[in-house]
C-alpha positions in Angstrom: 74.5 125.7 59.5 71.6 124.1 61.3 68.8 121.8 60.0 65.7 121.8 62.1 63.4 118.9 61.3 60.0 118.2 62.8 58.2 115.0 63.7 58.9 113.3 60.4 62.4 112.5 61.5 62.4 109.5 63.8 65.1 107.2 65.2 65.0 104.9 62.2 65.6 107.8 59.9 68.5 108.9 62.1 69.9 105.3 61.9 69.6 105.3 58.1 71.4 108.6 57.9 74.3 106.9 59.7 74.1 104.0 57.3 74.4 106.4 54.4 77.4 108.2 56.0 79.0 104.8 56.6 78.4 103.7 53.0 76.1 100.9 54.1 73.3 102.3 51.9 73.8 104.5 48.9 74.4 108.2 49.6 72.2 109.0 46.6 72.6 112.8 46.7 76.2 112.4 45.7 77.7 109.9 43.1 80.1 107.4 44.7 83.8 108.2 44.2 85.2 106.8 41.0 87.8 104.1 41.7 89.6 101.9 39.2 89.0 98.6 40.8 87.8 96.7 43.9 91.2 96.8 45.5 91.3 100.6 45.2 87.7 100.6 46.6 88.8 98.6 49.7 91.6 101.1 50.5 89.4 104.1 49.8 86.6 102.8 52.0 88.8 102.4 55.0 90.2 105.8 54.4 86.7 107.3 54.2 85.7 105.5 57.4 88.7 107.1 59.2 89.1 104.1 61.5 87.2 100.8 61.7 87.1 98.6 64.8 89.1 95.5 64.1 89.9 93.5 67.3 88.1 90.6 65.6 89.9 90.1 62.3 87.2 88.1 60.5 84.6 90.6 61.6 86.8 93.5 60.3 87.3 91.9 56.9 83.5 91.7 56.4 83.0 95.2 57.8 85.0 96.4 54.8 83.5 93.9 52.4 79.9 94.8 53.2 80.7 98.5 52.3 82.4 97.6 49.0 80.2 96.3 46.2 81.7 93.2 44.6 84.4 92.8 47.2 85.5 89.3 48.2 87.4 88.1 51.3 90.6 87.9 49.3 90.4 91.5 48.2 90.4 92.7 51.8 93.1 90.3 52.9 95.2 91.5 49.9 94.9 95.1 51.1 96.4 94.1 54.5 99.1 92.0 52.8 100.1 94.9 50.6 100.0 97.6 53.2 97.2 99.5 51.4 95.3 99.1 54.7 96.9 98.7 58.1 95.6 97.3 61.4 96.9 98.8 64.6 95.9 100.5 67.9 95.3 104.1 67.0 92.9 104.8 69.9 91.2 103.3 73.0 93.8 100.5 73.1 91.7 98.7 70.5 92.7 97.4 67.1 91.3 99.4 64.1 91.8 99.4 60.4 93.1 102.7 59.1 94.7 104.1 56.0 98.5 103.8 56.3 99.3 107.5 55.9 97.0 108.3 58.8 98.3 105.9 61.5 101.3 107.9 62.6 99.5 111.2 63.4 96.7 109.2 65.1 99.2 107.6 67.3 100.8 110.9 68.1 97.4 112.1 69.3 96.5 109.2 71.5 99.5 107.2 72.5 100.6 109.3 75.5 97.2 109.3 77.1 96.9 105.5 76.8 100.4 105.0 78.1 99.5 107.0 81.2 96.3 105.0 81.7 98.2 101.7 81.7 101.3 102.9 83.7 100.1 101.1 86.9 99.7 97.8 85.0 103.3 98.2 83.6 104.6 98.7 87.1 102.8 95.5 88.2 104.4 93.7 85.3 107.8 95.2 86.0 108.1 97.0 82.6 110.4 100.0 82.7 111.2 102.4 79.8 114.6 100.8 79.7 112.9 97.5 79.0 110.9 99.0 76.2 114.0 100.5 74.6 115.8 97.2 74.8 112.8 95.3 73.4 112.6 97.9 70.6 116.2 97.3 69.6 115.7 93.5 69.7 112.5 93.7 67.6 113.9 96.1 65.0 117.0 93.9 64.5 114.8 90.9 64.1 112.7 92.6 61.3 115.5 94.6 59.7 115.9 94.7 55.9 112.2 94.3 55.2 111.8 91.2 57.3 108.7 90.2 59.3 108.2 88.2 62.5 105.3 86.5 64.2 104.3 87.4 67.7 105.6 84.1 68.9 109.0 84.7 67.2 109.3 88.1 68.8 108.4 86.8 72.2 111.1 84.2 71.8 113.6 86.8 70.9 112.6 88.9 73.9 112.8 85.9 76.3 116.2 84.9 74.9 117.5 88.4 75.7 116.1 88.4 79.3 112.9 90.3 78.6 110.2 87.9 80.0 107.0 87.7 78.1 104.9 85.6 80.5 101.8 86.9 82.3 100.8 89.5 79.6 104.2 91.2 79.9 105.0 90.3 76.3 101.8 91.7 74.8 102.2 94.9 76.8 105.7 95.4 75.5 104.6 94.6 71.9 101.7 97.0 72.2 103.9 99.8 73.4 106.3 99.3 70.5 103.4 99.6 68.1 101.8 102.6 69.8 105.1 104.5 69.6 105.5 103.8 65.9 108.4 101.4 65.9 106.5 98.3 64.8 103.2 97.8 62.9 101.2 94.7 62.0 101.9 93.8 58.4 101.1 90.9 56.1 98.8 88.0 57.1 100.1 84.6 57.9 96.9 82.6 58.0 94.7 84.5 60.4 97.6 86.1 62.3 99.5 89.2 61.2 103.3 89.4 61.1 105.1 92.4 62.7 107.2 94.6 60.6 109.3 97.8 60.9 106.9 100.8 60.9 109.0 103.1 58.7 109.7 100.4 56.1 106.0 99.3 55.9 104.6 102.9 55.9 107.2 105.1 54.2 104.9 108.1 53.8 102.9 109.5 56.7 100.9 112.7 56.9 102.1 115.2 59.5 100.0 117.6 61.6 100.4 119.8 64.6 98.2 118.5 67.5 95.4 121.1 67.0 95.3 120.4 63.2 95.3 116.7 63.8 92.3 116.8 66.1 90.5 119.0 63.6 91.2 116.5 60.8 90.1 113.6 63.0 86.9 115.4 64.0 85.8 116.4 60.5 86.4 113.0 59.1 84.5 111.3 61.9 81.4 113.4 61.4 81.5 113.0 57.7 81.8 109.2 57.9 79.8 108.6 61.1 77.2 111.4 61.3 74.7 112.2 62.6 76.8 112.0 65.8 77.4 114.2 68.8 80.6 115.9 70.0 80.6 113.6 73.0 80.4 110.6 70.6 83.6 111.7 68.9 85.4 112.4 72.2 84.5 109.0 73.5 85.5 107.3 70.2 89.0 108.7 70.3 89.4 109.3 74.0 90.7 112.8 73.2 89.9 115.2 76.0 86.5 116.9 75.5 88.0 120.4 75.9 90.4 119.8 73.0 87.7 118.3 70.9 85.4 121.3 71.4 88.2 123.7 70.5 89.0 121.8 67.3 85.3 121.5 66.5 85.0 125.3 66.3 87.5 125.2 63.5 85.6 122.8 61.3 81.9 123.0 62.2 81.2 125.3 59.3 81.9 122.3 57.0 79.1 120.3 58.7 75.4 120.5 59.2 73.7 120.6 62.6 70.7 118.5 63.1 68.6 118.9 66.2 66.8 115.7 67.3 64.9 115.2 70.6 66.7 118.1 72.1 70.3 117.0 71.2 72.6 118.5 68.5 73.9 116.0 66.0 76.4 116.8 63.2 76.7 115.3 59.8 78.1 116.1 56.3 76.1 118.4 54.0 75.8 115.4 51.5 74.1 113.3 54.2 71.9 116.1 55.3 70.8 116.7 51.8 69.0 113.3 51.9 66.5 114.8 54.3 64.9 116.7 51.5 64.0 113.7 49.4 63.7 110.9 51.9 66.5 109.0 53.6 67.4 105.9 51.6 67.5 102.4 53.0 63.9 102.3 54.4 63.5 98.7 53.1 67.2 97.7 53.5 68.2 94.6 55.4 71.9 94.4 56.3 73.9 91.6 57.8 76.7 93.4 59.7 79.6 91.8 61.6 80.2 92.0 65.3 82.0 95.1 66.4 80.8 97.1 63.4 81.2 100.9 63.5 77.5 101.3 62.9 77.0 100.2 66.5 80.3 100.7 68.2 81.2 104.1 66.7 79.1 106.0 69.2 78.8 106.3 73.0 75.0 106.4 72.7 73.7 103.5 70.6 70.1 103.9 71.4 69.4 105.6 68.0 69.8 102.2 66.3 69.4 99.7 69.1 66.6 99.7 71.7 68.2 99.6 75.2 66.2 96.5 76.2 68.0 94.5 73.5 71.5 95.6 74.2 72.3 92.5 76.2 71.2 90.4 73.2 74.2 91.6 71.1 76.6 91.7 74.1 75.4 88.8 76.2 76.2 89.4 79.9 78.2 92.5 79.0 81.2 90.3 78.1 82.5 92.8 75.5 82.0 90.4 72.6 79.6 91.9 70.1 77.4 89.6 68.0 76.7 90.0 64.3 73.6 92.1 63.8 70.6 92.2 61.5 69.8 95.8 60.6 66.5 96.6 59.0 65.6 100.1 57.8 68.2 101.6 60.1 67.4 99.6 63.3 69.1 96.6 64.8 66.4 94.0 65.0 68.3 90.8 65.7 71.5 88.8 65.4 72.6 86.2 62.9 75.0 83.4 62.4 76.4 81.3 59.6 75.6 77.6 59.8 77.3 74.9 57.8 80.1 75.2 55.3 80.6 75.0 51.6 77.5 74.7 49.4 75.4 73.8 52.5 76.3 77.1 54.3 73.3 79.2 55.3 72.7 82.4 57.3 70.3 82.1 60.1 68.7 85.1 61.9 67.6 85.3 65.5 65.2 88.2 65.8 64.7 90.1 69.1 60.9 90.2 68.8 59.7 86.8 67.4 56.1 88.2 67.2 57.4 90.5 64.4 58.8 88.2 61.7 60.3 89.6 58.6 57.7 90.4 55.9 57.9 89.2 52.4 59.9 92.2 51.1 62.3 92.0 54.1 62.7 88.3 53.7 63.8 88.9 50.1 66.2 91.6 51.2 67.6 89.3 53.9 68.1 86.5 51.3 70.1 88.9 49.0 72.2 90.0 52.0 72.9 86.4 52.9 73.8 85.6 49.3 76.2 88.5 49.2 77.9 87.5 52.5 78.4 83.9 51.4 79.8 85.1 48.1 82.2 87.3 50.0 83.6 84.3 51.8 84.1 82.3 48.7 87.1 84.4 47.5 
């Protein structure tokens, strides 16, 4: 089905629709799912989001926390410790948080393509498939019986067995073992995760044929990230566009098409229903972590971030995304925490200093800052 909307739909409204889909503002047309407690909400939120960028662990913890009312840092860490949420490399060679039952089929979809893309680097590092198999056996023996090992401990075991880990060789071996579903990151030890046996940590995995898996991935992406384009999803997963288009034909009747500035965007019927009564979040102010899906989940970020400000959240294009202030669906600045304990404060740095926050926005910012600081005090 298609929704054609006139001039009343602007970029900020499109941005707020994304916030609603991503559970950053209430999806008022539909009551939130009933969950028994905060711990269940954490796991269910990650499942809803399909995958959440997580190369920066602290940012990823807040990315979940900001979407779960009442959540504290300890709640999200506990989800990783228990295996209710897992952190791995399901796509793009980048760490993401996913539901445990989804990881295996995601890896089945994406691992081969990524392996081919880094084959030349493996040749430079002298990594053969025989090396991978030997390292697999070493690692699985080290974590047998429900055991866990740190990266340093596994590297030592590899080195002792003649599998050198210097010069990025170790991390490439370890990444390959995780991509192929032999190891997975498990419980936290401080701010590092221990490695465990995949099948022991995730005893139940969903199974799909390839076409079914792409369709599942596609539908869930548009429901949790819409409005978005087909190219956004293909970029997000690095699944070939021809396969994405074929899968999309199987699920598009479960979505709504929204035409905006000559481009077709797709979103869930629940999110599209917000267009009738006004998209929520017009006066919202959010403090989002670096690398948040609201910015990184799309190949075209101009709906929420003016191009002239892109360098302000990724200085020098160094790949490190700063924390963002989002007001009414638009990224308007960055923020940082200053101080610790009772003296801690959240300080914004707005892109346009000639447009300070108004009284209402200042109050919303203060509430968001209070919530973030409460989250840290688990």
